[in-house]
C-alpha positions in Angstrom: 27.9 -7.9 32.7 26.5 -6.1 35.8 23.9 -7.5 38.2 21.2 -5.3 36.5 21.5 -7.6 33.5 22.1 -11.4 33.9 23.8 -13.3 31.1 24.1 -17.1 30.8 25.0 -19.5 28.0 23.9 -23.1 28.2 23.9 -25.7 25.4 23.8 -23.0 22.6 21.2 -20.8 24.3 22.1 -17.4 25.6 19.6 -16.2 28.2 19.6 -12.4 28.9 17.6 -11.3 31.9 16.8 -7.7 32.8 17.2 -7.7 36.6 15.8 -4.6 38.1 12.4 -5.9 39.3 12.2 -3.4 42.1 12.2 -0.6 39.4 10.0 -2.6 36.9 13.2 -3.2 34.9 13.4 0.4 33.9 16.5 1.3 31.9 19.0 3.4 33.8 22.4 4.1 32.1 24.0 1.1 33.9 21.3 -1.3 32.7 21.4 0.1 29.1 25.2 -0.4 28.9 25.0 -3.9 30.3 22.1 -4.9 28.0 23.9 -3.5 25.0 27.0 -5.6 25.8 24.9 -8.7 26.5 23.0 -8.7 23.2 26.2 -7.9 21.3 27.9 -10.9 23.0 25.0 -13.2 22.2 24.9 -12.0 18.6 28.6 -12.3 18.0 29.3 -15.6 19.8 29.4 -18.5 17.3 28.6 -20.9 20.1 25.2 -19.2 20.7 22.5 -20.6 18.4 19.5 -18.8 19.9 18.8 -16.0 22.4 16.1 -15.7 25.1 15.4 -12.2 26.3 13.4 -12.0 29.5 13.1 -10.1 32.8 13.0 -10.7 36.5 9.9 -10.3 38.6 6.2 -10.6 37.7 5.1 -7.0 37.2 7.2 -5.8 34.2 9.3 -7.0 31.3 10.7 -3.4 30.9 8.9 -0.1 31.3 11.5 1.8 29.2 13.6 4.7 30.3 14.2 5.2 34.0 12.5 8.5 34.3 13.8 9.2 37.8 17.4 9.1 36.6 16.3 10.8 33.4 15.1 13.9 35.2 18.4 14.4 36.8 20.3 13.9 33.6 18.1 16.5 31.8 18.7 19.0 34.6 22.5 18.5 34.2 22.1 19.0 30.5 20.3 22.3 30.9 23.0 23.5 33.4 25.8 22.5 31.0 24.0 23.7 27.9 24.3 20.2 26.2 21.9 17.6 24.8 24.0 14.6 26.0 21.1 12.8 27.7 19.2 12.1 24.5 22.3 10.6 23.0 21.2 7.5 24.7 19.2 6.6 21.5 22.3 6.5 19.5 24.6 5.1 22.1 22.3 2.4 23.7 18.9 1.8 22.1 20.0 1.7 18.5 22.8 -0.8 19.1 20.6 -3.0 21.2 17.9 -3.2 18.6 20.4 -3.7 15.8 22.0 -6.7 17.7 18.6 -8.3 18.4 17.1 -7.8 15.0 20.3 -8.4 13.1 21.6 -11.5 14.9 22.2 -14.4 12.6 20.2 -16.6 15.0 16.6 -16.6 16.4 15.8 -14.3 19.3 12.8 -15.1 21.6 11.3 -12.6 24.0 9.5 -13.9 27.0 7.3 -11.0 28.1 6.4 -11.5 31.7 4.7 -8.2 32.5 4.4 -4.6 31.2 6.5 -3.8 28.1 6.4 0.0 27.5 8.4 2.4 25.5 11.9 1.0 24.7 10.8 -2.2 26.5 8.1 -2.6 23.9 10.7 -1.8 21.2 13.1 -4.5 22.4 10.2 -7.1 22.5 9.3 -6.2 18.9 12.9 -6.5 17.8 12.8 -10.2 18.8 11.8 -12.7 16.2 9.3 -14.5 18.4 7.3 -13.2 21.4 5.9 -15.5 24.0 3.7 -13.4 26.3 2.2 -14.1 29.8 -1.6 -13.6 29.9 -1.0 -11.0 32.6 1.4 -8.9 30.5 0.6 -5.6 28.7 2.1 -3.3 26.1 2.2 0.5 25.8 4.1 2.7 23.3 4.3 5.4 26.0 6.3 7.9 24.0 3.7 10.6 23.4 2.8 10.4 27.0 6.2 11.8 28.0 6.4 14.2 24.9 8.9 12.1 23.0 9.1 10.6 19.5 9.4 6.8 19.0 12.7 5.1 19.5 14.1 1.6 19.9 13.0 0.8 16.4 9.2 1.0 17.2 8.5 3.2 14.2 9.9 0.5 12.0 8.8 -2.7 13.8 5.3 -1.8 15.0 3.8 -0.9 11.6 5.1 -4.1 10.2 3.4 -6.1 12.9 0.0 -4.4 13.2 -0.1 -2.2 10.1 0.6 1.5 9.7 -2.9 2.6 10.7 -3.0 0.8 14.0 0.6 1.7 14.7 -0.1 5.4 14.2 -3.1 5.1 16.6 -1.1 3.3 19.3 1.7 5.9 19.0 -0.5 9.0 19.0 -2.9 7.7 21.7 -0.8 5.5 23.9 -2.8 3.0 26.0 -2.4 -0.3 27.7 -2.7 -3.2 25.3 -3.7 -6.3 27.1 -2.0 -9.6 26.4 -5.2 -10.9 24.7 -5.4 -7.9 22.4 -1.6 -8.1 21.7 -2.2 -11.7 20.6 -5.1 -10.7 18.3 -2.9 -7.9 16.8 0.0 -10.2 16.2 2.3 -8.6 18.7 2.3 -11.8 20.8 3.1 -14.9 18.8 2.1 -17.2 21.7 0.0 -16.5 24.8 0.5 -18.6 27.9 -0.5 -18.6 31.6 1.9 -16.4 33.6 3.0 -19.4 35.7 4.0 -21.3 32.6 5.8 -18.5 30.7 9.4 -19.3 31.7 9.1 -23.0 31.0 7.4 -22.5 27.7 9.8 -19.8 26.6 12.8 -21.9 27.4 11.3 -24.9 25.6 10.8 -22.8 22.5 14.2 -21.2 22.7 16.0 -24.4 23.3 14.3 -26.1 20.3 15.5 -23.2 18.1 19.0 -23.5 19.6 19.0 -27.2 18.6 17.8 -26.3 15.1 19.5 -25.7 11.8 21.1 -22.3 12.7 22.2 -21.4 9.2 18.7 -22.0 7.7 17.0 -20.2 10.6 19.2 -17.2 10.2 18.5 -17.2 6.4 14.7 -17.4 7.1 15.0 -14.4 9.5 17.1 -12.4 7.0 14.7 -13.2 4.1 11.6 -12.0 5.9 13.3 -8.7 6.9 14.6 -8.2 3.3 11.3 -9.0 1.7 9.5 -6.3 3.7 11.5 -3.5 2.1 12.4 -4.8 -1.4 10.6 -5.7 -4.6 9.5 -9.2 -5.6 12.4 -9.4 -8.1 15.0 -8.3 -5.6 13.5 -10.7 -3.0 13.7 -13.6 -5.4 17.4 -12.9 -6.0 17.9 -12.7 -2.2 16.1 -16.1 -1.8 18.4 -17.6 -4.4 21.5 -16.3 -2.4 20.2 -17.5 0.9 19.1 -20.9 -0.4 22.6 -21.4 -1.7 24.0 -20.6 1.7 21.6 -22.9 3.5 21.9 -25.7 0.9 25.7 -25.8 1.4 25.5 -26.1 5.2 26.3 -29.3 7.1 22.9 -29.2 8.6 21.2 -29.5 5.3 23.1 -32.6 4.5 22.2 -34.0 7.9 18.5 -33.1 7.5 18.3 -34.8 4.1 20.0 -38.0 5.3 17.9 -38.1 8.4 14.7 -37.7 6.3 15.8 -40.7 4.1 16.6 -42.7 7.2 13.3 -41.7 8.9 15.3 -40.4 11.8 15.2 -37.1 13.8 18.1 -34.9 12.6 20.8 -33.8 15.1 21.9 -30.5 13.9 25.4 -29.0 14.4 24.4 -25.4 13.8 26.7 -25.0 10.8 
């Protein structure tokens, strides 16, 4: 990884930190490539049982595309007669969101400041969002004459409903941390000074949990949103069989009988 994205694995928890605080963690090409590789590594590593996505600094989680770099790339495209710059959606944003949302393990986003555009999208792709009371969200896309990307057109309506999502996309504005909590964008709202400690506490608890079952729960929710009741019942049967055959299920049952706290192995 590069220094624009920090990656660390400790006791089953992968911590991914966007590290361009001087640029409000804006996404230049270097950062997008590094973030894509980091989230893929975390998703594919069997030793990683949970992921914490956060950012350096106090002002921003991620303000989306680095528009200063973007202007130069668009100019080069015009000169070359190509549309290469907007290929970033396919090359960077889509793989990042797929890895976050599709990881067979829980992903926690610790939102420390402004999350706008793709930054908002990455936060929404996480399974659980812990948000500082000083943070804010903004779709931003219409403000720079762009369509939604980074999965926002899929995730946002599922969190706030299609009517509110359309309003927030057509008329982008700053959504305060409190409003984000009321809308369901933030799962947990904490004082800014307590964000990192609280996020690590939650993420480490998930990393010590029954990974197979947590992955199944994550998959079942995503499946149920786009399938019929009958199809979802079939999927629940499949996932329950998978979780029920895990070592962690046997450990949990025995611990319950013994009135002990289970120590899960993640398999």
